C-alpha positions as CSV (number, residue, x, y, z in Angstrom):
1,M,0.0,0.0,0.0
2,K,1.4,3.4,-1.0
3,N,1.7,6.1,1.6
4,K,-0.4,9.2,1.0
5,P,1.2,12.6,1.4
6,Q,0.3,14.3,4.7
7,F,0.5,17.8,6.2
8,N,2.2,18.2,9.5
9,I,0.6,20.8,11.7
10,V,3.2,22.7,13.6
11,N,3.2,25.6,16.1
12,N,5.8,28.2,16.7
13,R,8.2,25.8,18.4
14,R,11.3,24.7,16.6
15,A,11.2,21.4,14.6
16,T,12.6,18.5,16.6
17,T,12.8,16.0,13.7
18,H,14.1,16.3,10.2
19,G,16.2,19.4,11.2
20,D,14.4,22.6,10.3
21,Y,12.9,21.2,7.1
22,Y,9.2,22.3,6.9
23,T,8.2,21.0,3.5
24,G,4.6,20.1,3.5
25,T,3.8,21.8,6.8
26,L,1.1,24.1,7.7
27,N,1.6,26.5,10.6
28,L,-1.6,27.2,12.4
29,S,-0.2,29.2,15.3
30,N,-1.9,32.4,14.3
31,L,-5.1,30.9,12.9
32,S,-8.5,30.7,14.6
33,S,-11.8,29.4,13.4
34,V,-15.3,30.8,13.8
35,L,-18.6,28.9,13.4
36,I,-21.6,31.0,12.2
37,D,-25.0,29.5,12.9
38,G,-27.6,31.9,11.6
39,D,-27.1,35.2,13.4
40,Q,-24.7,33.7,16.0
41,A,-20.9,33.6,15.7
42,K,-18.6,31.8,18.1
43,I,-15.0,30.9,18.1
44,D,-14.7,27.1,17.7
45,L,-11.1,25.8,17.5
46,G,-12.5,22.3,16.8
47,L,-13.1,23.4,13.2
48,L,-9.3,23.4,12.6
49,H,-9.4,19.6,12.8
50,A,-13.0,19.0,11.7
51,K,-14.0,18.2,15.3
52,S,-16.3,21.1,16.1
53,A,-19.5,20.4,18.1
54,V,-21.6,20.5,15.0
55,E,-19.3,18.1,13.0
56,R,-18.9,15.4,15.7
57,G,-20.7,12.2,14.7
58,I,-21.4,13.4,11.2
59,K,-20.5,11.4,8.2
60,F,-19.6,13.9,5.4
61,T,-20.1,13.3,1.7
62,S,-18.9,15.3,-1.3
63,K,-22.3,15.0,-2.9
64,K,-24.6,17.8,-1.8
65,E,-27.7,16.1,-3.1
66,E,-27.1,13.2,-0.6
67,V,-27.9,15.5,2.3
68,T,-31.5,16.7,2.6
69,D,-33.4,18.8,5.1
70,G,-30.1,20.1,6.7
71,K,-28.9,23.3,8.1
72,W,-26.3,25.7,6.6
73,Y,-23.3,26.6,8.8
74,K,-20.5,29.0,7.8
75,V,-16.9,28.4,8.8
76,V,-14.7,31.5,9.0
77,W,-10.9,31.2,9.1
78,V,-9.2,34.1,10.8
79,A,-5.5,34.7,10.7
80,M,-3.9,37.2,13.1
81,D,-0.7,39.2,12.7
82,R,1.1,42.2,14.1
83,N,2.1,45.4,12.4
84,Q,3.3,48.9,13.6
85,Q,0.0,49.6,15.2
86,G,-0.2,46.2,17.0
87,P,-2.1,43.0,16.5
88,Y,-4.8,42.8,13.8
89,Y,-7.1,40.4,11.9
90,A,-4.9,39.9,8.8
91,G,-6.7,37.2,6.7
92,V,-10.4,36.3,6.9
93,T,-12.2,33.9,4.6
94,A,-15.4,32.0,4.8
95,C,-16.9,28.7,3.4
96,S,-20.0,26.6,3.9
97,M,-21.1,23.3,5.2
98,Y,-24.6,21.7,5.3
99,I,-25.5,19.3,8.1
100,N,-28.5,17.2,8.9
101,R,-28.0,16.2,12.6
102,E,-30.9,13.7,12.7
103,Q,-29.5,11.8,9.7
104,K,-26.0,12.3,10.9
105,R,-25.0,13.3,7.4
106,G,-23.3,16.4,6.1
107,W,-21.8,18.0,3.1
108,K,-18.7,20.2,2.7
109,N,-16.2,20.7,0.1
110,L,-13.0,19.7,1.9
111,A,-10.7,21.1,-0.8
112,E,-12.5,24.5,-0.5
113,H,-12.2,24.5,3.3
114,V,-8.4,23.8,3.0
115,N,-8.0,26.4,0.2
116,R,-9.9,29.1,2.2
117,M,-7.8,28.3,5.3
118,D,-4.7,28.7,3.2
119,H,-6.0,32.0,1.8
120,A,-6.6,33.4,5.3
121,L,-3.0,32.4,6.3
122,K,-1.8,34.3,3.2
123,R,-3.6,37.4,4.5
124,R,-6.5,37.4,2.0
125,I,-10.0,38.6,2.8
126,D,-12.9,36.9,1.1
127,L,-16.4,36.9,2.8
128,T,-18.5,36.5,-0.3
129,E,-20.1,33.3,1.2
130,L,-21.7,35.3,4.0
131,N,-25.1,37.0,3.9
132,E,-25.9,40.3,5.7
133,K,-27.0,38.6,9.0
134,E,-23.8,36.4,9.1
135,K,-21.6,39.4,8.4
136,M,-23.2,41.3,11.3
137,A,-22.6,38.3,13.6
138,L,-19.0,38.0,12.5
139,R,-18.3,41.7,12.9
140,K,-19.8,41.7,16.4
141,L,-17.7,38.7,17.4
142,L,-14.4,40.2,16.0
143,Q,-15.1,43.6,17.7
144,E,-16.0,42.0,21.1
145,N,-13.2,39.5,21.0
146,N,-10.5,42.1,20.7
147,R,-11.4,45.8,20.1
148,E,-7.7,46.7,19.5
149,M,-7.3,44.0,16.8
150,W,-10.5,45.2,15.1
151,E,-9.3,48.9,15.2
152,N,-5.9,47.9,13.7
153,S,-7.5,45.8,10.9
154,S,-7.6,46.8,7.3
155,E,-10.3,49.1,5.9
156,E,-11.0,46.3,3.4
157,L,-12.1,43.9,6.2
158,K,-14.2,46.6,7.8
159,K,-15.8,47.5,4.5
160,M,-16.6,43.8,3.7
161,L,-18.3,43.5,7.1
162,T,-20.4,46.7,6.7
163,T,-23.9,45.7,6.0
164,K,-26.9,47.5,4.4
165,V,-28.2,48.0,8.0
166,D,-25.1,50.1,8.8
167,I,-25.4,52.4,5.8
């Protein structure tokens, strides 16, 4: 049986094996995850390993039509960084998943989740997946979680999270 390539998830500690060679690694030290359920947003680090409260016990499929009568959830990847002003929300991207808790079935595009996580780590901002209500929930969470980080964040992020209600 052929070994499949794997990612090694590391933190900011130095590598202890293979020297300092980090090929195929993904550093999640400055990444957090947010689960949006309707108009509620909460930090859920279980999303980083597909072990959030809503994902536990769910068998996922890549075929959306196999999951019926489910509920939409949004996953938001948030990368943090520091600049001259201090810490800020540097990359923020969103993607969807659809879950039927009763059937214990769910749909998500795993490749999309990984790509959006990567985009957040690369300091990109893409919240096109979110509707107005979800944007309001995310903005409220980011502001309440750390006001300084919100104030130091880019105008692009603030503009993307401005809703029609705010205008």
